FIBAFI-660574 format. One line per field, with one value per residue (C-alpha): residue number from 0; residue in three letters; x, y, z. Coordinates in steps of 0.001 Angstrom, whole numbers, plus 500000, padded with zeros to 6 digits. Layout:
% FIBAFI-660574
torvo	c(NUM; ...)
loti	c(ALA; ...)
px	c(X; ...)
py	c(Y; ...)
pz	c(Z; ...)
This chain:
% FIBAFI-660574
torvo	c(0; 1; 2; 3; 4; 5; 6; 7; 8; 9; 10; 11; 12; 13; 14; 15; 16; 17; 18; 19; 20; 21; 22; 23; 24; 25; 26; 27; 28; 29; 30; 31; 32; 33; 34; 35; 36; 37; 38; 39; 40; 41; 42; 43; 44; 45; 46; 47; 48; 49; 50; 51; 52; 53; 54; 55; 56; 57; 58; 59; 60; 61; 62; 63; 64; 65; 66; 67; 68; 69; 70; 71; 72; 73; 74; 75; 76; 77; 78; 79; 80; 81; 82; 83; 84; 85; 86; 87; 88; 89; 90; 91; 92; 93; 94; 95; 96; 97; 98; 99; 100; 101; 102; 103; 104; 105; 106; 107; 108; 109; 110; 111; 112; 113; 114; 115; 116; 117; 118; 119; 120; 121; 122; 123; 124; 125; 126; 127; 128; 129; 130; 131; 132; 133; 134; 135; 136; 137; 138; 139; 140; 141; 142; 143; 144; 145; 146; 147; 148; 149; 150; 151; 152; 153; 154; 155; 156; 157; 158; 159; 160; 161; 162; 163; 164; 165; 166; 167; 168; 169; 170; 171; 172; 173; 174; 175; 176; 177; 178; 179; 180; 181; 182; 183; 184; 185; 186; 187; 188; 189; 190; 191; 192; 193; 194; 195; 196; 197; 198; 199; 200; 201; 202; 203; 204; 205; 206; 207; 208; 209; 210; 211; 212; 213; 214; 215; 216; 217; 218; 219; 220; 221; 222; 223; 224; 225; 226; 227; 228; 229; 230; 231; 232; 233; 234; 235; 236; 237; 238; 239; 240; 241; 242; 243; 244; 245; 246; 247; 248; 249; 250; 251; 252; 253; 254; 255; 256; 257; 258; 259; 260; 261; 262; 263; 264; 265; 266; 267; 268; 269; 270; 271; 272; 273; 274; 275; 276; 277; 278; 279; 280; 281; 282; 283; 284; 285; 286; 287; 288; 289; 290; 291; 292; 293; 294; 295; 296; 297; 298; 299; 300; 301; 302; 303; 304; 305; 306; 307; 308; 309; 310; 311; 312; 313; 314; 315; 316; 317; 318; 319; 320; 321; 322; 323; 324; 325; 326; 327; 328; 329; 330; 331; 332; 333; 334; 335; 336; 337; 338; 339; 340; 341; 342; 343; 344; 345; 346; 347; 348; 349; 350; 351; 352; 353; 354; 355; 356; 357; 358; 359; 360; 361; 362; 363; 364; 365; 366; 367; 368; 369; 370; 371; 372; 373; 374; 375; 376; 377; 378; 379; 380; 381; 382; 383; 384; 385; 386; 387; 388; 389; 390; 391; 392; 393; 394; 395; 396; 397; 398; 399; 400; 401; 402; 403; 404; 405; 406; 407; 408; 409; 410; 411; 412; 413; 414; 415; 416; 417; 418; 419; 420; 421; 422; 423; 424; 425; 426; 427; 428; 429; 430; 431; 432; 433)
loti	c(UNK; UNK; UNK; UNK; UNK; UNK; UNK; UNK; UNK; UNK; UNK; UNK; UNK; UNK; UNK; UNK; UNK; UNK; UNK; UNK; UNK; UNK; UNK; UNK; UNK; UNK; UNK; UNK; UNK; UNK; UNK; UNK; UNK; UNK; UNK; UNK; UNK; UNK; UNK; UNK; UNK; UNK; UNK; UNK; UNK; UNK; UNK; UNK; UNK; UNK; UNK; UNK; UNK; UNK; UNK; UNK; UNK; UNK; UNK; UNK; UNK; UNK; UNK; UNK; UNK; UNK; UNK; UNK; UNK; UNK; UNK; UNK; UNK; UNK; UNK; UNK; UNK; UNK; UNK; UNK; UNK; UNK; UNK; UNK; UNK; UNK; UNK; UNK; UNK; UNK; UNK; UNK; UNK; UNK; UNK; UNK; UNK; UNK; UNK; UNK; UNK; UNK; UNK; UNK; UNK; UNK; UNK; UNK; UNK; UNK; UNK; UNK; UNK; UNK; UNK; UNK; UNK; UNK; UNK; UNK; UNK; UNK; UNK; UNK; UNK; UNK; UNK; UNK; UNK; UNK; UNK; UNK; UNK; UNK; UNK; UNK; UNK; UNK; UNK; UNK; UNK; UNK; UNK; UNK; UNK; UNK; UNK; UNK; UNK; UNK; UNK; UNK; UNK; UNK; UNK; UNK; UNK; UNK; UNK; UNK; UNK; UNK; UNK; UNK; UNK; UNK; UNK; UNK; UNK; UNK; UNK; UNK; UNK; UNK; UNK; UNK; UNK; UNK; UNK; UNK; UNK; UNK; UNK; UNK; UNK; UNK; UNK; UNK; UNK; UNK; UNK; UNK; UNK; UNK; UNK; UNK; UNK; UNK; UNK; UNK; UNK; UNK; UNK; UNK; UNK; UNK; UNK; UNK; UNK; UNK; UNK; UNK; UNK; UNK; UNK; UNK; UNK; UNK; UNK; UNK; UNK; UNK; UNK; UNK; UNK; UNK; UNK; UNK; UNK; UNK; UNK; UNK; UNK; UNK; UNK; UNK; UNK; UNK; UNK; UNK; UNK; UNK; UNK; UNK; UNK; UNK; UNK; UNK; UNK; UNK; UNK; UNK; UNK; UNK; UNK; UNK; UNK; UNK; UNK; UNK; UNK; UNK; UNK; UNK; UNK; UNK; UNK; UNK; UNK; UNK; UNK; UNK; UNK; UNK; UNK; UNK; UNK; UNK; UNK; UNK; UNK; UNK; UNK; UNK; UNK; UNK; UNK; UNK; UNK; UNK; UNK; UNK; UNK; UNK; UNK; UNK; UNK; UNK; UNK; UNK; UNK; UNK; UNK; UNK; UNK; UNK; UNK; UNK; UNK; UNK; UNK; UNK; UNK; UNK; UNK; UNK; UNK; UNK; UNK; UNK; UNK; UNK; UNK; UNK; UNK; UNK; UNK; UNK; UNK; UNK; UNK; UNK; UNK; UNK; UNK; UNK; UNK; UNK; UNK; UNK; UNK; UNK; UNK; UNK; UNK; UNK; UNK; UNK; UNK; UNK; UNK; UNK; UNK; UNK; UNK; UNK; UNK; UNK; UNK; UNK; UNK; UNK; UNK; UNK; UNK; UNK; UNK; UNK; UNK; UNK; UNK; UNK; UNK; UNK; UNK; UNK; UNK; UNK; UNK; UNK; UNK; UNK; UNK; UNK; UNK; UNK; UNK; UNK; UNK; UNK; UNK; UNK; UNK; UNK; UNK; UNK; UNK; UNK; UNK; UNK; UNK; UNK; UNK; UNK; UNK; UNK; UNK; UNK; UNK; UNK; UNK; UNK; UNK; UNK; UNK; UNK; UNK; UNK; UNK; UNK; UNK; UNK; UNK; UNK; UNK; UNK; UNK; UNK; UNK; UNK; UNK; UNK; UNK; UNK)
px	c(844851; 842583; 840524; 841164; 845021; 844599; 842596; 845190; 848089; 846162; 845232; 848846; 849807; 851250; 851275; 848956; 850273; 848427; 847145; 845865; 843858; 842734; 841526; 839652; 837928; 837173; 835887; 833743; 832094; 831310; 829947; 832617; 833715; 830950; 830196; 831635; 834989; 834991; 833928; 836866; 839052; 837933; 837776; 841518; 842276; 840558; 842764; 846037; 845730; 847225; 850616; 850286; 850906; 848159; 845880; 846692; 846152; 842766; 841560; 842798; 841128; 837763; 838275; 838887; 835687; 833323; 832980; 835641; 834452; 836796; 837039; 839866; 837523; 837273; 840023; 842333; 843037; 839861; 839721; 837101; 836308; 835063; 833544; 833119; 829785; 828189; 825201; 824573; 827304; 826313; 829838; 829526; 827449; 828894; 832523; 832089; 830569; 833473; 835970; 834361; 834194; 838100; 838387; 839043; 836759; 834612; 833012; 831267; 829272; 827446; 825133; 821969; 821959; 821023; 820724; 820066; 819536; 819517; 823028; 823755; 821695; 818614; 819364; 819521; 816099; 814601; 815071; 812061; 812979; 816514; 817808; 820486; 820799; 822440; 824041; 828001; 828301; 826174; 828226; 831312; 830105; 828686; 831899; 833848; 831184; 830604; 833227; 830553; 828323; 826827; 825360; 824116; 826607; 826909; 824989; 828113; 830935; 833061; 830475; 833081; 832932; 829015; 829089; 832077; 830594; 827302; 829075; 831327; 827934; 826748; 830150; 831453; 834116; 832983; 835482; 838554; 841117; 842216; 838567; 837090; 840128; 839890; 836228; 836055; 839210; 837983; 834846; 836552; 839552; 836745; 834784; 837892; 839270; 842924; 843287; 841170; 840885; 839427; 837526; 837570; 835422; 835819; 833746; 830261; 828478; 831375; 832146; 835809; 834777; 838602; 841165; 843452; 841164; 840560; 844213; 844751; 842078; 843215; 846522; 845756; 843393; 846017; 848600; 846381; 845690; 849244; 850535; 847999; 848831; 846272; 847259; 845576; 845419; 843236; 841814; 840694; 837556; 835246; 831880; 831481; 828514; 826708; 828270; 826441; 822965; 820993; 819965; 817448; 817404; 815652; 817156; 820671; 820379; 819183; 822248; 824213; 822974; 823507; 827220; 827745; 826151; 828656; 826073; 826490; 827548; 831124; 832022; 830659; 832233; 835668; 835645; 834711; 837583; 840019; 839124; 838726; 841988; 843864; 841653; 842650; 846386; 845954; 844243; 847129; 845288; 847225; 850898; 849900; 847058; 847065; 846624; 844088; 841983; 842143; 840928; 837828; 836915; 836999; 834576; 832091; 832244; 831902; 828959; 830818; 830425; 826637; 826266; 828020; 825594; 822661; 824224; 824820; 821062; 819767; 821765; 820586; 817044; 816361; 814636; 817477; 815057; 815726; 819068; 817168; 813985; 814612; 810723; 810693; 812025; 809780; 808468; 807455; 803629; 804701; 807394; 808024; 810753; 812406; 812932; 815763; 814876; 817655; 820186; 823909; 826569; 825935; 828416; 827243; 825362; 825470; 825680; 824638; 821262; 820447; 820705; 818497; 816070; 816048; 815280; 812459; 811077; 811469; 814495; 816615; 816181; 815932; 816208; 816758; 813391; 812297; 810776; 812681; 810476; 812619; 811076; 811548; 814379; 816410; 817712; 820075; 819898; 823032; 826275; 828696; 830135; 827203; 825323; 821531; 818932; 816025; 813099; 815310; 815273; 817715; 816309; 813781; 811959; 810566; 807764; 805054; 803432; 801736; 803059; 806857; 807039; 809545; 811612; 811847; 812449; 815528; 816776; 816410; 818332; 821142; 821771; 823610; 823578; 826420; 826740; 830366; 831719; 832593; 835020; 834009; 835786; 838485; 837300; 840228; 842197; 844929; 846124; 847482; 849617; 851424)
py	c(069540; 070025; 073071; 072512; 072642; 075920; 077455; 076736; 077706; 081249; 081291; 080853; 083593; 081582; 082887; 081053; 079915; 080621; 076966; 077262; 080158; 078815; 075646; 077788; 080006; 077104; 074925; 077505; 078547; 074888; 074064; 071280; 073453; 074407; 077786; 076833; 076316; 079480; 081496; 080279; 081123; 084453; 085216; 084164; 086706; 089219; 088900; 087846; 089934; 089210; 089854; 091811; 088498; 086891; 089745; 089577; 085939; 085989; 088649; 086559; 083565; 085411; 086974; 083330; 081836; 083212; 085184; 087626; 090454; 090811; 094266; 093815; 094778; 098310; 100621; 102528; 101904; 101436; 103117; 102195; 104322; 102942; 104819; 103231; 104912; 107539; 109927; 111880; 110473; 111427; 111165; 108258; 109965; 113453; 112037; 109351; 111834; 114244; 111669; 109987; 113297; 113587; 110344; 108070; 105017; 104474; 100880; 100640; 098082; 099281; 097904; 098705; 100460; 099208; 101946; 105649; 105880; 103915; 102721; 104281; 101414; 102660; 106246; 105657; 104239; 107515; 108089; 107043; 103851; 103611; 100053; 098689; 095517; 095522; 092568; 092352; 093214; 096532; 097060; 097026; 099009; 101605; 102357; 102278; 104811; 107172; 106145; 105562; 102564; 102030; 098516; 096356; 093838; 090330; 087699; 085258; 087929; 086851; 084453; 083444; 087198; 087066; 084066; 085136; 088743; 087396; 085146; 088215; 090019; 087516; 086427; 090039; 089990; 092785; 095266; 093798; 095640; 092724; 091037; 094692; 095345; 091921; 092100; 095641; 094776; 091283; 092973; 095817; 093253; 090931; 093563; 094140; 097493; 098204; 100960; 101694; 105035; 104713; 107139; 106148; 107988; 108923; 110730; 110183; 109095; 106684; 103019; 104048; 106671; 107936; 109381; 106850; 103690; 105089; 105442; 102025; 100621; 102830; 101634; 097870; 098382; 100212; 097549; 094761; 096348; 097377; 093996; 092081; 094277; 097137; 100752; 101734; 105024; 106257; 109444; 109946; 112426; 113726; 112118; 113872; 115803; 114673; 115216; 117773; 118900; 116321; 112964; 110846; 109223; 111498; 114521; 113322; 112727; 116406; 117213; 115352; 117260; 120577; 119803; 118959; 122442; 123992; 124713; 121961; 121981; 123237; 119887; 117665; 119694; 119467; 115734; 114967; 117024; 115463; 111840; 112709; 114108; 110982; 108702; 110978; 110403; 106820; 106566; 108387; 111317; 113746; 113907; 115761; 116394; 119915; 119118; 116592; 118878; 121819; 119138; 118092; 121725; 122420; 119590; 120838; 124405; 123687; 121130; 118078; 116466; 117006; 115745; 112756; 112254; 112671; 110095; 107549; 107913; 107614; 104621; 102696; 103498; 106253; 109698; 111980; 114946; 114888; 116647; 119813; 119071; 117832; 118196; 114850; 112906; 111649; 114463; 114191; 115312; 117210; 119810; 121262; 123741; 122721; 126181; 127017; 127252; 129752; 131823; 130774; 128837; 125197; 123361; 119840; 117972; 114389; 112423; 109077; 110366; 112651; 109670; 107877; 110594; 110180; 106544; 107085; 108924; 106033; 107308; 104035; 100425; 099216; 095733; 094286; 093648; 097205; 099222; 102577; 105700; 107339; 110794; 111440; 112826; 115775; 119001; 120677; 124622; 124869; 123217; 123110; 126706; 128318; 131060; 130660; 132795; 131703; 130579; 130354; 126869; 124313; 121456; 120908; 117816; 116083; 113452; 111415; 111075; 113739; 112895; 113668; 114503; 111637; 112918; 116426; 115562; 113415; 116369; 118962; 116310; 116021; 119471; 121189; 125106; 127208; 130522; 130572; 130454; 127066; 126296; 123877; 120786; 119964; 117557; 115712; 114424; 112491; 110947; 107451; 106242; 103131)
pz	c(435371; 438380; 439239; 443130; 442243; 440582; 443587; 445876; 443866; 443384; 447142; 448167; 446153; 443124; 439568; 437117; 433869; 430413; 430214; 433803; 433106; 429866; 431627; 434078; 431490; 428912; 431638; 433382; 430304; 429023; 432659; 433394; 436327; 438799; 440299; 443922; 442232; 440140; 443090; 445051; 442421; 441854; 445625; 445770; 442895; 444752; 447708; 445814; 442635; 439670; 437496; 434211; 432261; 434232; 433493; 429723; 429619; 431478; 428945; 426027; 427307; 427686; 424063; 422700; 424572; 421774; 418690; 417421; 415331; 412067; 410954; 408513; 405495; 407074; 405756; 408022; 411914; 413581; 416977; 419743; 422823; 426285; 429058; 432555; 432574; 434930; 434915; 431557; 429815; 426196; 424984; 422319; 419503; 419189; 419540; 417100; 414662; 414907; 414765; 411595; 410145; 410159; 408311; 411248; 411062; 414254; 414190; 417476; 419429; 422323; 424972; 426706; 430186; 433591; 435975; 435677; 431949; 428921; 427281; 423845; 422138; 423957; 423347; 419570; 419809; 420655; 416925; 414875; 412831; 413846; 413774; 416234; 414687; 411089; 409040; 409372; 405634; 405926; 409235; 407289; 404130; 406414; 408065; 404858; 403331; 406201; 408765; 411485; 412471; 416104; 416799; 419580; 420890; 419604; 421339; 421500; 422452; 425419; 426760; 429667; 430578; 431047; 433085; 435343; 435669; 436760; 439426; 440743; 441065; 443889; 445347; 446628; 444005; 441685; 442818; 441695; 439466; 437181; 437299; 436117; 433519; 431957; 431522; 429809; 427864; 426624; 424971; 423389; 421944; 420710; 419064; 416656; 417182; 416396; 418941; 421978; 423870; 427549; 429441; 433087; 435511; 438935; 441555; 443324; 440041; 439072; 439895; 440797; 443534; 444347; 441741; 442908; 442179; 438895; 437841; 439136; 436747; 433778; 434249; 434427; 431128; 429269; 430098; 428911; 425821; 424839; 426146; 423556; 420739; 420712; 420896; 424234; 426452; 429095; 430377; 433953; 433858; 436524; 437658; 440805; 438956; 436012; 432607; 430560; 431105; 429917; 431852; 429886; 426503; 423798; 426194; 425450; 421618; 421655; 423729; 421363; 418182; 420166; 420895; 416936; 416333; 418717; 421246; 423379; 427400; 427883; 429857; 427209; 424503; 426109; 427097; 423163; 422122; 424423; 423714; 420117; 419822; 421128; 418719; 415711; 416769; 417222; 413990; 412319; 410801; 412921; 414311; 417402; 419842; 418906; 415315; 416053; 418023; 415296; 412843; 415007; 415715; 412041; 411309; 414182; 412951; 409284; 409929; 408500; 412022; 412245; 408477; 409628; 412205; 409863; 407328; 410274; 411247; 407869; 406764; 409958; 409097; 411223; 410561; 409617; 409810; 413658; 413207; 412263; 414000; 417501; 418267; 416242; 419396; 421962; 424115; 427934; 428666; 431646; 431810; 435627; 436896; 440205; 441982; 444452; 448070; 448684; 446692; 446647; 444763; 443685; 446042; 445092; 442463; 443928; 440504; 441599; 443525; 440712; 438211; 440450; 440397; 436552; 436792; 439046; 436338; 433987; 432139; 433301; 434308; 438014; 436486; 433321; 432715; 433200; 430288; 429467; 428933; 426086; 426481; 430325; 432325; 433820; 432310; 434748; 434553; 436774; 437276; 440279; 441048; 439118; 441354; 441812; 442985; 445139; 443079; 440001; 438284; 439252; 437070; 434362; 434972; 432081; 433177; 432052; 435452; 437307; 440617; 440881; 444730; 445420; 442408; 443356; 447217; 445650; 443828; 446662; 449026; 446621; 445211; 447750; 447838; 449544; 450886; 449996; 446260; 445023; 442471; 439438; 439563; 436856; 434287; 432996; 436131; 434361; 431078; 431275; 428233; 429863)
């Protein structure tokens, strides 16, 4: 088999066999296929697309390129959640605690963030003593005992995906549906979940800016998951404005705790209930979404979900007192209100740029080498559709630097106030089952 023949076949619109895809993935991973040939194939895929079968075969070839996590020692149907990311996306912690409190095991591997704020792993490190690395034995035991564990991703999970993704980043082939879908799904499948719920974002702060593109990606990932034997579904959710109110690591941990106390932002709460209901049904703990939602609402109201979060923090070495005493989280030195320059209705909170403002404070990473300041970030005081009086606070800025003029200007440029009344965007745009 020759790589040039595979490139020419895909270039001309042909369908690659499982053996040809495996030859490419194995060869590129072990270094026998050079970057220039891999780049040529990726560009051919970008223009010619892939069939459903090719997408599934590419996903599984990447899964088989490295370690696979065996979760068979964990009792029950293991359900994982993946978000395509956005600004203020605090969903994982309150959602996992709710679902675990109902009895569905959540054995989660999460990553670090590159961009607006840290990933789930970075956020958890805002809790004193918390360990994001634990042994496989402890991981399995913890999920069996309290139904929840969140750890950093294994170093050798889907090494083919890491190499291919790095190449896509510098060859103009990032925005290809089959390549995005197989990249995401390979990591989820290698992580050992039995069922997968996907939260695909759309809007200004999302990778997929239009709802149509988000649906295409969601359908591709759901089809791959179901084709390789994982029960998979997706929700399309809005990211035209930041999710919730907090943007920043310690601030988002606080918001997760508030949500489990029934005091969280309505949009974050609704997204957790929507995703969680699907996870509970896929996990076999409810016959209908309505029954699943009732179970989730009950464990929030009676405090069980918050107790699971506390047990989870303690089990991974963290200070569980943070649940009752949020002032134990890192605190910023300077807290400043950003006053509205005019009265009116919030017409836009341009998520991408507001996220960048948080990154300028140090809440996220501009490069992989950047250090995150876990204490800093933004708290939104208004959302799209809300009325604001001139002089009223739009955003509370948590900073460890005195000069925040650049951050303030960024926020003023991207928070748009209108004289006319504006409707809040709908949060859940679509549900994709096939």
